[in-house]
N, C-alpha and C positions, 0 to 999 in steps of 0.2 A: 634229273635237268635231260631235258629233250629236246634232241637237235633237228632242226626238219631243212631244205633246202625244195621242198615243195609242198601246196595247198594240200597235197591228200596226208603227203606226212606230218604238217602241222594239226589238220585235223586229226590224224591220229593221236598226233600227243595230248591236245585237248580230251579226246575219251579218256584214253587214257587217264589224264589227269582228276576231270569229273567222274572216273569209277572206284575212285578211291582219294575223293578228295581230301578223308583228314591227313593223309600220308603223304602228300605229296604237301596238305600245308606246313606239313609239322619238319617234313626234310627243306622246302625251301625259306622257313623260319631258320632252322637250324646254318643253315649256308648263307641269311644273309645276318644272322648274329656271330660265325665266323668269319667271315671276310668281308664285314661293311660294317660292324658296328666301330662305334669312335676307341673306344679303347684299344679294345685288336689294332687295331690299324697305328694308332698313336704306339703302343708296341711295337710294335715290329719297325716303325721308322724311327722310333729313337736309337732300336740294338742297333741297326745297321748305323746310322751317327755315331752311337759311341763305340761300334765295332770300327768301322773307320780311323779312329783316333783313338783305338786300345785302351778305350777306359772303360771302368768299369758303370755299366747300364744301370738304373736307381730303379730299386724299387717299390719306392711308393710315390704316387705324384706331389709330392712336396718337394724331395729328393728329385724328380725330374726337373721341375720351374728351375732350382737354384743349378742344374747342371746346366739345362740348356743356358743361363746365364752367364756361366763360368765358359762355358763353350763361344758362347759368340765373342767375351772377351776375349779368346786364341787367334791368333795370327791364321790367318786360313791356309790349309795344304790343298795341295794336289788330288786327295783324294775324291771322287766320287759317289754321291750317294745311288743315282742309281746301277742295279747291278741287272 
């Protein structure tokens, strides 16, 4: 991952990527899979939801749907989902 604030720094970053494209491509894919994969994101959101309600997080998608339905039936709390 490269940070840059100037055109010169951006050009250096592109040069580094082009010099070892395979490595940077694999790394970019790992980052995307870790942080943007729908299953991963959903698990983090659900874990936060269940942590706030002191309920065990589901371990399968079927359990998740059942739990979501049950949570939606609960009375609202003052818990916030954003940390």
